[in-house]
C-alpha positions as CSV (number, residue, x, y, z in Angstrom):
1,M,28.2,-2.2,-10.0
2,E,27.9,-5.7,-9.3
3,K,28.7,-6.9,-6.0
4,K,32.0,-8.8,-5.4
5,D,31.9,-12.8,-5.5
6,S,34.0,-13.5,-2.7
7,P,32.2,-12.6,0.8
8,T,34.5,-10.8,3.3
9,K,34.3,-12.8,6.8
10,I,33.8,-10.4,10.2
11,S,34.4,-12.4,13.1
12,S,33.8,-9.6,15.9
13,V,31.7,-6.7,16.6
14,S,34.6,-4.4,17.1
15,E,35.5,-5.4,13.4
16,L,32.0,-4.5,11.8
17,H,32.3,-1.2,14.0
18,A,35.7,-0.1,12.2
19,I,33.9,-1.3,8.7
20,L,30.6,0.9,9.6
21,Q,33.2,3.6,10.7
22,L,31.5,3.9,14.1
23,P,33.3,4.0,17.7
24,K,34.4,1.2,19.0
25,P,31.6,-0.7,20.9
26,L,30.9,-0.7,24.6
27,H,30.8,-4.0,24.9
28,P,33.2,-6.7,23.0
29,L,30.3,-9.0,22.4
30,I,27.3,-7.1,21.7
31,S,26.4,-3.7,20.4
32,L,23.3,-1.8,19.7
33,V,23.6,0.8,16.7
34,D,21.8,3.7,15.1
35,N,21.2,3.0,11.9
36,S,21.4,6.6,10.8
37,K,25.3,6.8,12.1
38,M,26.7,4.1,10.2
39,S,28.9,5.2,7.1
40,I,30.5,1.9,5.5
41,N,33.7,2.4,4.2
42,K,33.7,2.9,0.6
43,E,36.3,-0.3,-0.2
44,F,33.0,-2.3,0.9
45,L,30.8,-1.2,-0.8
46,Y,28.7,-3.8,-2.8
47,K,30.6,-6.6,-1.0
48,S,29.0,-9.4,0.7
49,F,29.4,-10.6,4.1
50,H,29.4,-13.5,6.7
51,L,28.7,-12.2,10.2
52,G,30.3,-14.2,13.0
53,F,27.4,-13.2,15.4
54,Y,23.6,-12.5,15.3
55,K,22.3,-9.7,13.6
56,I,18.5,-7.9,14.6
57,S,17.8,-5.0,12.3
58,Y,14.7,-2.7,12.9
59,K,14.1,0.1,10.4
60,F,11.9,2.8,10.9
61,S,11.6,3.7,7.0
62,E,13.4,2.4,3.7
63,N,13.5,3.6,0.4
64,G,11.9,1.7,-2.3
65,K,9.3,-0.8,-1.8
66,M,9.4,-4.2,0.5
67,G,7.4,-7.2,-1.1
68,Y,6.0,-9.7,1.2
69,G,6.4,-13.1,-0.8
70,Q,4.5,-13.0,-3.9
71,G,2.6,-10.2,-2.6
72,Y,2.8,-6.8,-0.4
73,Y,2.6,-5.6,3.1
74,D,0.2,-3.3,5.1
75,F,2.5,-1.9,7.2
76,N,4.7,0.2,4.9
77,E,7.0,1.9,7.3
78,G,9.5,-0.9,7.5
79,G,10.3,-3.8,9.5
80,M,12.6,-6.0,11.5
81,M,15.0,-8.4,9.9
82,F,17.0,-11.3,11.8
83,T,20.2,-12.9,10.6
84,S,22.3,-15.3,12.2
85,P,26.0,-16.6,12.4
86,N,27.4,-17.5,9.1
87,Q,24.5,-16.1,7.0
88,I,25.4,-14.0,3.8
89,I,24.6,-10.2,3.6
90,S,25.4,-7.7,1.5
91,T,25.5,-4.1,1.4
92,D,23.9,-1.2,-0.8
93,E,25.2,2.3,-1.1
94,D,21.6,3.4,-2.3
95,A,19.9,2.0,0.6
96,E,18.4,4.7,3.1
97,Y,16.8,3.6,6.5
98,Y,16.5,4.9,10.0
99,G,16.4,2.5,13.1
100,Y,18.7,0.3,15.2
101,T,20.6,-2.6,14.6
102,L,21.4,-5.3,17.6
103,F,24.4,-7.3,17.1
104,I,25.1,-10.4,19.5
105,H,28.1,-12.4,19.4
106,P,27.5,-16.3,20.2
107,D,29.9,-15.8,22.9
108,F,27.7,-13.5,24.8
109,I,25.0,-15.7,25.3
110,R,26.9,-19.1,25.4
111,N,26.3,-20.0,29.0
112,Y,22.9,-19.0,29.3
113,P,19.8,-21.2,28.3
114,L,19.3,-18.9,25.1
115,A,22.4,-20.0,23.4
116,K,20.5,-23.4,22.9
117,N,16.8,-21.8,22.5
118,I,17.6,-19.1,20.2
119,K,17.7,-21.9,17.3
120,K,14.3,-22.5,17.7
121,Y,13.2,-18.8,16.3
122,G,12.9,-19.8,12.5
123,F,12.7,-16.0,11.6
124,F,16.7,-16.0,11.5
125,S,16.5,-18.1,8.5
126,Y,13.7,-16.0,6.7
127,D,14.8,-13.8,3.7
128,T,14.6,-10.1,3.5
129,N,11.2,-10.0,1.8
130,E,10.0,-11.8,4.6
131,A,10.7,-9.2,7.3
132,L,8.5,-8.6,10.3
133,H,6.3,-5.7,9.8
134,L,4.8,-3.9,12.8
135,S,1.8,-2.3,13.8
136,D,2.4,1.2,15.4
137,K,1.6,-0.6,19.2
138,E,4.2,-3.5,18.4
139,K,7.1,-0.5,16.8
140,T,6.4,0.9,20.4
141,L,7.2,-2.4,22.5
142,I,9.9,-3.0,20.3
143,V,11.9,0.4,20.5
144,G,11.0,0.2,24.1
145,L,13.0,-3.0,24.4
146,L,15.9,-1.8,22.4
147,N,16.2,1.6,24.5
148,N,16.1,-1.0,27.5
149,I,18.9,-2.8,26.2
150,D,20.9,0.5,25.2
151,G,20.3,2.2,29.2
152,E,22.1,-1.1,30.3
153,L,25.0,-1.2,27.8
154,N,25.5,2.5,28.7
155,T,25.6,1.8,32.5
156,S,28.4,0.7,34.5
157,I,29.1,-3.0,33.6
158,D,27.9,-4.6,37.1
159,E,27.9,-8.6,38.0
160,V,23.9,-9.1,36.4
161,S,24.0,-6.8,33.5
162,Q,24.7,-9.6,31.2
163,D,21.7,-11.4,32.9
164,V,19.2,-8.2,32.2
165,I,20.5,-7.9,28.6
166,I,20.0,-11.3,28.1
167,S,16.7,-11.4,29.7
168,Y,15.6,-8.4,27.2
169,I,16.8,-10.2,24.3
170,E,14.4,-12.9,25.2
171,V,11.8,-11.1,25.6
172,L,12.5,-9.4,22.3
173,L,12.8,-12.5,20.2
174,N,9.4,-14.3,22.0
175,Y,7.6,-10.9,21.1
176,S,8.7,-11.0,17.7
177,N,7.8,-14.6,17.4
178,R,3.9,-13.3,18.8
179,F,4.3,-10.8,15.6
180,Y,5.3,-13.3,12.9
181,K,2.5,-15.4,13.8
182,R,0.1,-12.4,13.8
183,Q,1.6,-11.2,10.3
184,F,0.7,-14.9,9.1
185,I,-2.9,-14.5,10.5
186,T,-3.6,-11.2,9.2
187,R,-2.2,-12.3,5.5
188,K,-4.3,-15.5,5.0
189,T,-5.5,-14.5,1.8
190,I,-2.0,-13.8,0.3
191,N,-1.2,-17.2,2.4
192,H,-3.8,-19.1,0.7
193,D,-2.5,-17.8,-2.9
194,L,0.7,-19.3,-1.9
195,L,-0.6,-22.4,-0.5
196,S,-2.8,-22.8,-4.3
197,K,0.6,-21.9,-6.4
198,M,2.6,-24.7,-4.2
199,E,-0.4,-27.4,-5.0
200,R,0.1,-26.3,-8.7
201,I,3.9,-26.7,-8.6
202,L,3.9,-30.0,-6.9
203,E,1.2,-31.4,-9.2
204,D,3.1,-30.1,-12.4
205,Y,6.1,-31.5,-11.3
206,F,4.6,-35.3,-11.2
207,N,2.7,-35.1,-13.9
208,Q,5.3,-33.7,-16.0
209,Q,7.4,-36.8,-14.4
210,E,10.4,-34.6,-13.5
211,T,11.1,-36.6,-10.7
212,L,12.7,-39.0,-13.5
213,T,15.5,-36.1,-14.0
214,K,15.5,-34.3,-10.9
215,G,14.2,-36.8,-8.4
216,L,12.1,-36.1,-5.5
217,P,10.7,-32.6,-4.7
218,T,12.5,-30.8,-2.1
219,V,11.4,-27.9,0.2
220,E,14.2,-26.0,-0.9
221,F,13.1,-26.9,-4.5
222,M,9.7,-25.6,-3.7
223,A,10.7,-22.5,-1.7
224,S,12.7,-21.0,-4.6
225,Q,9.8,-21.6,-7.4
226,M,7.9,-19.2,-4.7
227,N,10.6,-16.6,-3.9
228,L,10.6,-17.6,-0.4
229,S,13.3,-19.3,2.2
230,P,12.6,-23.0,3.2
231,H,11.9,-21.8,6.7
232,Y,9.4,-19.2,5.7
233,L,7.4,-21.4,3.5
234,S,7.6,-24.2,6.4
235,D,6.2,-21.7,9.0
236,M,3.5,-20.1,7.2
237,L,2.4,-23.2,6.1
238,R,2.1,-24.7,9.7
239,N,0.6,-21.7,10.4
240,L,-2.2,-21.9,7.9
241,T,-2.6,-25.8,7.8
242,G,-0.9,-27.6,10.7
243,Q,1.7,-28.7,8.3
244,N,5.2,-27.8,7.2
245,A,6.6,-28.1,3.6
246,Q,8.0,-31.4,4.0
247,Q,4.6,-32.5,4.9
248,H,2.6,-31.2,2.5
249,I,5.4,-32.6,-0.3
250,H,4.9,-35.8,1.1
251,E,0.6,-35.8,1.1
252,K,1.3,-35.1,-2.4
253,L,3.5,-37.7,-3.0
254,I,1.5,-40.3,-1.3
255,E,-1.5,-39.0,-3.4
256,K,0.2,-39.5,-6.6
257,A,1.7,-42.8,-5.5
258,K,-2.0,-44.2,-4.8
259,E,-3.2,-42.7,-8.2
260,Y,0.0,-45.2,-9.8
261,L,-1.3,-47.9,-7.7
262,T,-4.7,-47.9,-8.7
263,T,-4.6,-46.7,-12.0
264,T,-1.6,-48.5,-13.8
265,N,0.5,-52.1,-14.1
266,L,3.3,-50.7,-12.7
267,S,5.0,-52.7,-10.1
268,V,5.9,-51.0,-6.6
269,S,9.6,-50.9,-7.5
270,E,8.5,-49.2,-10.8
271,V,6.2,-46.8,-8.7
272,A,8.8,-45.8,-6.4
273,Y,11.2,-44.8,-9.4
274,Y,8.8,-42.9,-11.3
275,L,7.9,-40.6,-8.0
276,G,12.0,-40.4,-7.9
277,F,12.8,-42.6,-4.9
278,E,16.3,-44.1,-5.3
279,H,15.4,-47.4,-3.3
280,S,12.2,-48.7,-3.5
281,Q,12.6,-49.5,0.3
282,S,12.5,-46.0,1.2
283,F,9.2,-45.7,-0.8
284,N,7.7,-48.8,1.2
285,K,8.6,-47.1,4.4
286,L,7.2,-43.6,3.8
287,F,4.1,-45.1,1.7
288,K,3.6,-47.0,5.2
289,K,4.4,-44.7,7.7
290,K,1.5,-42.2,5.9
291,T,-1.2,-45.0,5.3
292,N,-0.5,-47.8,7.9
293,T,-0.4,-50.4,4.9
294,T,2.3,-51.3,2.6
295,P,2.1,-49.8,-1.3
296,L,1.3,-53.7,-2.0
297,H,-1.5,-54.2,0.3
298,Y,-3.2,-50.8,-0.6
299,R,-3.0,-51.8,-4.4
300,L,-4.2,-55.4,-3.5
301,S,-7.4,-53.8,-1.4
302,F,-8.8,-52.1,-4.6
303,N,-8.8,-55.8,-6.4
C-alpha cells in the first residue's frame, strides 16, 4: 500500500502521543518514549508527517538491513537518528525496533542558548541511511543520558528542572557530534570511495556539457546522485578533506575554467556560459576569489 501524498501536520507533543496511543506526556513540551510501547493508530499507517518539534531516536535493533550511504556499517544493532521541526517522516507497519525517542518542542528551549546553538548540529538534516551507529561503550553513555532525562521528567517539577533537562540534552548532542566525527574517521575507506564517485560525477557533468541545459552543479544535485543528504555529504567531505561539498564543486569548476581559458579561443563570457553561469560577472567574481586573478589575466599569463 502506498503512502498518502499529503503530510499530516502534528504541532504538539500531546497530539503525537494520541496518534501513537500513548498516555499523555508528563510535560507538554518534551517527552521521552519507550519505542516498544508505541502502537500507531491504523488510520495513520502509511502516512507522512510534519512534526513541529525535534525528534531524537535511538534504536537498539531494527528489522532489515540499514545501509550507510553507498556502503554498510559495522555496528549492526541499530543507531541514532535526528530530525528537526518541519521535516517529513513516515510510518511503516513492518518496522520493529526497541529503544527510545526523545521529542523536544522548540518552545522548551526557546529562552536558552540551545535554541540558537542547536542549528549548528548538521545531523538533524541527515537522512535515515546516514544514522549514527554506536559502539557498546557509546550506547551505554547515550542510554545513561536518556535515563537521566527520564528520571528528571518523572521527578516533581521544580524551578531548576528545565535547566537540568536542557543540560542533559546539550551533553547528548555534543556526544552525538563527537560520535559522528568518529564515524566519519572509521569509515575513511568508504568515504574515499564516495569522494572518488563525486569527482567522476562532476567530471562527467562538465565533460558532457550538462551545464548548458542544467546550469551549475549544486550540492543538492550531487547529494541526490550519491543517495546522500546535502548536509551529510558536506560534513563527510569536510572531515575527509577539510572542504565542504560546495567548495569541492567550485574547485572542479575553476579547474575546468582554467582548461577552457588555456586550450580554447572561447571568450571569457563564453567560458562562463559553457560552465553554466547566467552572468559572466558572477564567473569573474568567483574565479578571482579562488585564484587571486581575473580569468582574462590568467589567460594572458599563458600567452
